[in-house]
BAFI-705850 format. One record per residue (C-alpha): x, y, z. Coordinates in nm, 2 decimals, always signed. Each point is the difference from the previous one (the first is absolute). Layout:
# residues N
+--------+--------+--------+
|     xx |     yy |     zz |
+--------+--------+--------+
|      X |      Y |      Z |
...
+--------+--------+--------+
END
This chain:
# residues 353
+--------+--------+--------+
|     xx |     yy |     zz |
+--------+--------+--------+
|  -4.36 |  +1.91 |  +1.04 |
|  +0.36 |  +0.12 |  -0.01 |
|  +0.10 |  +0.17 |  -0.33 |
|  +0.31 |  -0.07 |  -0.20 |
|  +0.13 |  +0.35 |  +0.08 |
|  -0.04 |  -0.06 |  +0.37 |
|  +0.17 |  -0.34 |  -0.02 |
|  +0.29 |  +0.14 |  -0.20 |
|  +0.05 |  +0.28 |  +0.26 |
|  +0.01 |  -0.26 |  +0.28 |
|  +0.24 |  -0.22 |  -0.20 |
|  +0.24 |  +0.28 |  -0.07 |
|  +0.04 |  +0.06 |  +0.38 |
|  +0.07 |  -0.36 |  +0.09 |
|  +0.36 |  -0.04 |  +0.13 |
|  +0.24 |  -0.28 |  -0.08 |
|  +0.04 |  -0.28 |  +0.26 |
|  +0.30 |  +0.04 |  +0.23 |
|  +0.14 |  -0.35 |  -0.05 |
|  -0.08 |  -0.31 |  -0.20 |
|  -0.33 |  -0.11 |  +0.15 |
|  -0.11 |  +0.32 |  +0.16 |
|  -0.31 |  +0.17 |  -0.16 |
|  -0.19 |  +0.31 |  +0.09 |
|  -0.34 |  -0.10 |  -0.15 |
|  -0.23 |  +0.28 |  -0.09 |
|  -0.36 |  -0.12 |  +0.00 |
|  -0.21 |  +0.18 |  -0.26 |
|  -0.33 |  -0.02 |  +0.19 |
|  -0.11 |  -0.06 |  +0.36 |
|  -0.08 |  -0.36 |  -0.08 |
|  +0.37 |  -0.07 |  -0.04 |
|  -0.04 |  -0.25 |  -0.28 |
|  +0.19 |  +0.18 |  -0.28 |
|  +0.34 |  +0.15 |  +0.10 |
|  +0.32 |  +0.11 |  -0.16 |
|  +0.37 |  -0.01 |  +0.12 |
|  +0.35 |  +0.01 |  -0.13 |
|  +0.29 |  -0.24 |  +0.07 |
|  +0.34 |  +0.13 |  +0.11 |
|  +0.09 |  +0.06 |  -0.37 |
|  -0.31 |  +0.22 |  -0.05 |
|  -0.18 |  -0.26 |  -0.21 |
|  -0.38 |  +0.05 |  +0.02 |
|  -0.21 |  -0.29 |  +0.13 |
|  -0.38 |  -0.04 |  +0.04 |
|  -0.13 |  -0.18 |  +0.31 |
|  -0.34 |  -0.17 |  -0.01 |
|  -0.09 |  -0.11 |  +0.35 |
|  -0.20 |  -0.32 |  +0.06 |
|  +0.00 |  -0.36 |  -0.12 |
|  +0.24 |  -0.12 |  -0.27 |
|  -0.11 |  +0.09 |  -0.35 |
|  +0.03 |  -0.23 |  -0.30 |
|  +0.12 |  +0.19 |  -0.32 |
|  -0.11 |  -0.16 |  -0.33 |
|  +0.28 |  +0.16 |  -0.21 |
|  +0.37 |  -0.10 |  +0.01 |
|  +0.12 |  +0.37 |  +0.01 |
|  -0.21 |  +0.08 |  +0.31 |
|  +0.09 |  -0.33 |  +0.16 |
|  +0.37 |  +0.08 |  -0.04 |
|  -0.05 |  +0.35 |  +0.14 |
|  -0.21 |  -0.10 |  +0.31 |
|  +0.11 |  -0.15 |  +0.33 |
|  -0.20 |  -0.09 |  +0.31 |
|  +0.16 |  +0.07 |  +0.34 |
|  -0.06 |  +0.04 |  +0.37 |
|  +0.14 |  +0.33 |  +0.12 |
|  +0.08 |  +0.05 |  +0.37 |
|  -0.09 |  +0.33 |  +0.15 |
|  +0.09 |  +0.17 |  +0.33 |
|  -0.29 |  -0.01 |  +0.25 |
|  -0.24 |  -0.13 |  -0.27 |
|  -0.12 |  -0.34 |  -0.13 |
|  +0.20 |  -0.14 |  -0.29 |
|  -0.11 |  +0.13 |  -0.34 |
|  -0.08 |  -0.26 |  -0.27 |
|  +0.01 |  +0.17 |  -0.34 |
|  +0.06 |  -0.05 |  -0.37 |
|  +0.29 |  +0.21 |  -0.13 |
|  +0.03 |  +0.11 |  -0.37 |
|  +0.35 |  +0.10 |  -0.08 |
|  +0.01 |  +0.24 |  -0.29 |
|  +0.30 |  -0.02 |  -0.24 |
|  +0.34 |  +0.08 |  +0.14 |
|  +0.07 |  +0.35 |  -0.13 |
|  -0.28 |  +0.12 |  +0.22 |
|  -0.12 |  +0.36 |  -0.01 |
|  -0.29 |  -0.11 |  -0.22 |
|  -0.22 |  +0.16 |  +0.25 |
|  -0.28 |  +0.09 |  -0.25 |
|  -0.04 |  -0.36 |  -0.10 |
|  -0.01 |  -0.11 |  +0.37 |
|  -0.26 |  +0.27 |  +0.07 |
|  -0.21 |  -0.12 |  -0.30 |
|  +0.00 |  -0.36 |  +0.12 |
|  -0.09 |  +0.09 |  +0.36 |
|  -0.28 |  +0.24 |  -0.11 |
|  -0.15 |  -0.27 |  -0.22 |
|  +0.00 |  -0.24 |  +0.29 |
|  -0.18 |  +0.25 |  +0.22 |
|  -0.24 |  +0.09 |  -0.28 |
|  -0.09 |  -0.37 |  -0.01 |
|  -0.07 |  +0.01 |  +0.37 |
|  +0.30 |  -0.19 |  +0.12 |
|  -0.07 |  +0.11 |  +0.36 |
|  -0.32 |  -0.20 |  +0.00 |
|  +0.10 |  -0.30 |  -0.23 |
|  +0.37 |  -0.02 |  -0.08 |
|  -0.03 |  -0.34 |  -0.18 |
|  -0.26 |  +0.14 |  -0.25 |
|  +0.18 |  +0.33 |  -0.04 |
|  +0.33 |  -0.17 |  -0.07 |
|  -0.16 |  -0.24 |  -0.25 |
|  -0.15 |  +0.29 |  -0.19 |
|  +0.31 |  +0.21 |  +0.01 |
|  +0.26 |  -0.27 |  -0.07 |
|  +0.00 |  +0.05 |  -0.38 |
|  +0.08 |  +0.37 |  +0.05 |
|  +0.27 |  -0.09 |  +0.25 |
|  +0.15 |  -0.24 |  -0.25 |
|  +0.00 |  +0.26 |  -0.28 |
|  +0.15 |  +0.27 |  +0.23 |
|  +0.29 |  -0.23 |  +0.12 |
|  +0.07 |  -0.12 |  -0.36 |
|  +0.02 |  +0.36 |  -0.12 |
|  +0.23 |  +0.10 |  +0.29 |
|  +0.23 |  -0.30 |  -0.08 |
|  +0.02 |  +0.10 |  -0.36 |
|  +0.08 |  +0.36 |  +0.10 |
|  +0.25 |  -0.12 |  +0.25 |
|  +0.18 |  -0.21 |  -0.26 |
|  +0.01 |  +0.30 |  -0.23 |
|  +0.15 |  +0.22 |  +0.27 |
|  +0.27 |  -0.26 |  +0.09 |
|  +0.07 |  -0.05 |  -0.37 |
|  +0.05 |  +0.37 |  -0.06 |
|  +0.24 |  +0.03 |  +0.30 |
|  +0.21 |  -0.28 |  -0.14 |
|  +0.02 |  +0.15 |  -0.35 |
|  +0.09 |  +0.34 |  +0.15 |
|  +0.27 |  -0.16 |  +0.22 |
|  +0.17 |  -0.14 |  -0.31 |
|  -0.04 |  +0.31 |  -0.20 |
|  +0.14 |  +0.21 |  +0.28 |
|  +0.30 |  -0.23 |  +0.03 |
|  +0.06 |  +0.02 |  -0.37 |
|  -0.02 |  +0.38 |  +0.01 |
|  +0.25 |  +0.01 |  +0.28 |
|  +0.26 |  -0.23 |  -0.17 |
|  -0.04 |  +0.13 |  -0.35 |
|  +0.21 |  +0.27 |  -0.17 |
|  -0.17 |  +0.34 |  -0.02 |
|  -0.06 |  -0.04 |  -0.38 |
|  -0.18 |  -0.33 |  +0.06 |
|  -0.25 |  +0.10 |  +0.28 |
|  -0.27 |  +0.15 |  -0.22 |
|  +0.03 |  -0.29 |  -0.25 |
|  -0.03 |  -0.26 |  +0.28 |
|  -0.32 |  +0.16 |  +0.14 |
|  -0.15 |  +0.01 |  -0.35 |
|  +0.10 |  -0.37 |  -0.05 |
|  -0.22 |  -0.09 |  +0.30 |
|  -0.31 |  -0.17 |  -0.14 |
|  -0.14 |  -0.17 |  +0.30 |
|  -0.26 |  +0.27 |  +0.06 |
|  -0.22 |  -0.15 |  -0.26 |
|  -0.09 |  -0.35 |  -0.14 |
|  +0.32 |  -0.09 |  -0.19 |
|  +0.21 |  -0.30 |  -0.09 |
|  +0.29 |  +0.13 |  +0.21 |
|  +0.03 |  +0.24 |  +0.30 |
|  +0.33 |  +0.15 |  -0.14 |
|  +0.24 |  -0.08 |  -0.28 |
|  +0.35 |  +0.15 |  +0.00 |
|  +0.28 |  -0.08 |  -0.26 |
|  -0.11 |  -0.36 |  -0.06 |
|  -0.10 |  -0.09 |  +0.35 |
|  -0.37 |  -0.05 |  +0.08 |
|  -0.10 |  +0.07 |  +0.36 |
|  -0.31 |  -0.15 |  +0.17 |
|  -0.08 |  +0.14 |  +0.34 |
|  -0.18 |  -0.21 |  +0.26 |
|  -0.08 |  +0.13 |  +0.35 |
|  -0.14 |  -0.19 |  +0.30 |
|  -0.06 |  +0.03 |  +0.37 |
|  +0.08 |  -0.37 |  +0.04 |
|  +0.33 |  -0.10 |  +0.16 |
|  +0.13 |  -0.17 |  -0.31 |
|  +0.01 |  +0.06 |  -0.38 |
|  -0.34 |  -0.13 |  -0.06 |
|  -0.18 |  +0.16 |  -0.30 |
|  -0.30 |  -0.05 |  -0.22 |
|  +0.10 |  -0.03 |  -0.37 |
|  -0.26 |  +0.10 |  -0.25 |
|  +0.17 |  -0.13 |  -0.31 |
|  +0.31 |  -0.18 |  -0.13 |
|  +0.13 |  +0.33 |  -0.14 |
|  +0.07 |  +0.11 |  +0.36 |
|  +0.26 |  -0.28 |  +0.05 |
|  +0.16 |  -0.01 |  -0.34 |
|  +0.19 |  +0.26 |  -0.21 |
|  -0.19 |  +0.13 |  -0.30 |
|  +0.14 |  -0.17 |  -0.31 |
|  +0.12 |  +0.20 |  -0.30 |
|  -0.23 |  +0.04 |  -0.29 |
|  -0.03 |  +0.21 |  -0.33 |
|  -0.14 |  +0.30 |  +0.20 |
|  +0.22 |  -0.01 |  +0.31 |
|  +0.35 |  -0.10 |  +0.11 |
|  -0.13 |  -0.19 |  +0.30 |
|  +0.16 |  -0.03 |  +0.34 |
|  +0.35 |  -0.14 |  +0.07 |
|  -0.10 |  -0.08 |  +0.36 |
|  -0.29 |  +0.04 |  +0.25 |
|  +0.04 |  +0.10 |  +0.36 |
|  -0.29 |  -0.07 |  +0.23 |
|  +0.03 |  +0.25 |  +0.28 |
|  -0.15 |  -0.14 |  +0.32 |
|  -0.07 |  +0.25 |  +0.27 |
|  -0.13 |  -0.07 |  +0.35 |
|  -0.18 |  +0.26 |  +0.21 |
|  -0.14 |  +0.03 |  +0.35 |
|  -0.18 |  +0.28 |  +0.17 |
|  +0.24 |  +0.23 |  +0.19 |
|  -0.01 |  +0.20 |  +0.31 |
|  +0.08 |  +0.37 |  -0.03 |
|  +0.38 |  -0.01 |  -0.06 |
|  +0.26 |  +0.15 |  -0.23 |
|  +0.06 |  -0.31 |  -0.21 |
|  -0.36 |  -0.06 |  -0.11 |
|  -0.14 |  +0.09 |  -0.34 |
|  -0.34 |  +0.10 |  -0.13 |
|  -0.15 |  +0.09 |  -0.34 |
|  +0.03 |  +0.38 |  +0.06 |
|  +0.36 |  -0.02 |  +0.12 |
|  +0.10 |  -0.22 |  -0.30 |
|  -0.18 |  +0.23 |  -0.25 |
|  +0.17 |  +0.30 |  +0.16 |
|  +0.34 |  -0.17 |  -0.02 |
|  -0.04 |  -0.08 |  -0.37 |
|  -0.12 |  +0.35 |  -0.08 |
|  +0.30 |  +0.15 |  +0.18 |
|  +0.24 |  -0.22 |  -0.20 |
|  -0.18 |  +0.10 |  -0.33 |
|  +0.03 |  +0.37 |  +0.09 |
|  +0.36 |  -0.03 |  +0.11 |
|  +0.11 |  -0.17 |  -0.32 |
|  -0.16 |  +0.24 |  -0.25 |
|  -0.30 |  -0.23 |  -0.07 |
|  -0.27 |  +0.22 |  +0.15 |
|  -0.19 |  -0.03 |  -0.32 |
|  -0.08 |  -0.36 |  +0.09 |
|  -0.16 |  +0.08 |  +0.34 |
|  -0.35 |  +0.06 |  -0.12 |
|  +0.00 |  -0.31 |  -0.21 |
|  +0.13 |  -0.20 |  +0.29 |
|  -0.27 |  +0.13 |  +0.24 |
|  -0.27 |  -0.08 |  -0.26 |
|  +0.12 |  -0.36 |  -0.02 |
|  +0.01 |  -0.03 |  +0.37 |
|  -0.36 |  +0.12 |  +0.02 |
|  -0.11 |  -0.26 |  -0.26 |
|  +0.16 |  -0.29 |  +0.19 |
|  -0.28 |  -0.20 |  +0.17 |
|  -0.28 |  +0.22 |  -0.13 |
|  -0.19 |  -0.30 |  -0.13 |
|  +0.01 |  -0.14 |  +0.36 |
|  -0.16 |  +0.30 |  +0.15 |
|  +0.32 |  +0.19 |  +0.10 |
|  +0.20 |  +0.27 |  -0.17 |
|  +0.26 |  +0.20 |  +0.18 |
|  +0.00 |  +0.38 |  -0.09 |
|  +0.32 |  +0.13 |  +0.16 |
|  -0.11 |  +0.37 |  +0.01 |
|  -0.31 |  -0.07 |  +0.21 |
|  +0.04 |  -0.34 |  +0.17 |
|  +0.35 |  +0.02 |  +0.15 |
|  -0.14 |  -0.03 |  +0.36 |
|  -0.30 |  -0.23 |  -0.09 |
|  -0.02 |  -0.35 |  +0.14 |
|  +0.06 |  -0.27 |  -0.11 |
|  +0.26 |  +0.16 |  -0.24 |
|  +0.20 |  +0.14 |  +0.29 |
|  +0.03 |  -0.34 |  +0.16 |
|  +0.37 |  -0.06 |  +0.08 |
|  +0.19 |  -0.32 |  -0.08 |
|  +0.32 |  -0.17 |  +0.07 |
|  +0.17 |  -0.20 |  -0.27 |
|  +0.06 |  -0.36 |  +0.13 |
|  +0.18 |  -0.12 |  -0.32 |
|  +0.10 |  +0.12 |  -0.35 |
|  +0.11 |  -0.26 |  -0.24 |
|  +0.06 |  -0.02 |  -0.38 |
|  -0.04 |  -0.34 |  -0.14 |
|  +0.16 |  -0.09 |  -0.34 |
|  -0.29 |  -0.20 |  -0.15 |
|  +0.22 |  -0.15 |  -0.27 |
|  +0.19 |  -0.19 |  +0.27 |
|  -0.08 |  -0.37 |  -0.06 |
|  +0.00 |  -0.05 |  +0.38 |
|  -0.32 |  +0.21 |  +0.01 |
|  -0.25 |  -0.28 |  -0.02 |
|  -0.32 |  +0.16 |  -0.14 |
|  -0.24 |  -0.07 |  -0.27 |
|  +0.14 |  +0.09 |  -0.35 |
|  -0.18 |  +0.05 |  -0.32 |
|  +0.14 |  -0.33 |  -0.13 |
|  -0.16 |  -0.18 |  +0.29 |
|  -0.34 |  +0.12 |  -0.11 |
|  +0.00 |  +0.02 |  -0.38 |
|  +0.07 |  -0.37 |  -0.02 |
|  -0.36 |  -0.04 |  +0.13 |
|  -0.20 |  +0.10 |  -0.31 |
|  -0.33 |  +0.03 |  +0.19 |
|  +0.14 |  +0.26 |  +0.25 |
|  -0.01 |  +0.37 |  -0.08 |
|  +0.35 |  +0.11 |  +0.10 |
|  -0.13 |  +0.36 |  +0.05 |
|  -0.25 |  -0.11 |  +0.27 |
|  +0.25 |  -0.16 |  +0.24 |
|  +0.03 |  +0.16 |  +0.34 |
|  +0.18 |  -0.14 |  +0.31 |
|  +0.18 |  +0.10 |  +0.32 |
|  +0.37 |  +0.03 |  +0.01 |
|  +0.19 |  -0.10 |  +0.31 |
|  +0.36 |  +0.10 |  -0.03 |
|  +0.27 |  -0.08 |  +0.26 |
|  +0.22 |  +0.27 |  +0.15 |
|  +0.30 |  -0.16 |  -0.17 |
|  +0.01 |  -0.18 |  -0.33 |
|  +0.37 |  +0.01 |  -0.09 |
|  +0.30 |  +0.21 |  +0.09 |
|  -0.10 |  +0.30 |  -0.21 |
|  -0.38 |  -0.05 |  -0.02 |
|  -0.18 |  +0.18 |  +0.14 |
|  +0.17 |  +0.34 |  +0.01 |
|  -0.07 |  +0.13 |  +0.34 |
|  -0.07 |  +0.36 |  +0.10 |
|  -0.16 |  +0.30 |  -0.17 |
|  +0.33 |  +0.16 |  -0.09 |
|  +0.15 |  -0.31 |  -0.16 |
|  -0.32 |  -0.09 |  -0.19 |
|  -0.02 |  +0.36 |  -0.14 |
|  +0.37 |  -0.02 |  -0.10 |
|  -0.06 |  -0.33 |  -0.17 |
|  -0.28 |  +0.15 |  -0.21 |
|  +0.18 |  +0.32 |  -0.09 |
|  +0.31 |  -0.19 |  -0.11 |
|  -0.21 |  -0.23 |  -0.23 |
|  +0.13 |  -0.09 |  -0.33 |
|  -0.19 |  +0.02 |  -0.33 |
+--------+--------+--------+
END
């Protein structure tokens, strides 16, 4: 039986495919039933050679494809391919799944081994997806915070970093001079975002204990994985940029607090970026290009979303329990959304009370 450590060592050495459909499959045993490969983006895939498998769970069904692969001077290969979440570099999880399949004797009976292992595959993929979402979310929040630091006056930089509240469970990601800011990040091609409560699409009303928000900007950020190029960003580069700005503006006393907040972000999802020790660690070092950066004024009546008044009229519905997906167009009106990181940051900084 091949051990987890041995599988991980083999996975680490697997090269990325040269082009879209090219794969350099590394078979983990002489039986050539369980193999690993990477696509041209470096995304890890598991190959299970043989007849088509029938996953019972939705998550594994979505992740698995059955193909015939053509090979030079060899018969075509028929194999099930499990595509692990897009950030890739989760080599340890891939090694765990492959080792479990081998431990369950996939070489002798793939159907049985897959059936026994599928619940573990489902849990592993689900955990990876949660971690991936947390990483993408952190990149988006740091992109906005970095843009704010670059556009703000020196005296405002430390205060803006301290105003960032998206690192923990909070009602708002950032509030600045009467403007609430909700940050949503996606790898989809459009401003499509899950909304976990009506508070994310409406300004906080004034009450006896708080002045409330004069307006709410929903900042929609699109990301895609980048090749190695000068225009890409990553968690380490964004953190470094913000630290440099803090130090340059006399707010170095905020640096430790900022780094602590970054390390807390996503910790409940199984990640936690510690800048001093993880600056070169995957998947945190994954590089991204920004595909769009939009600030939507959610008070605009042309933004057609659910509002609290739409819900509270139904007395048997708990308004706090409502979740939905937002699909915002690239253009709503002449000035909505605000487009570009610089313009969005300037709009927030110039907020009125």
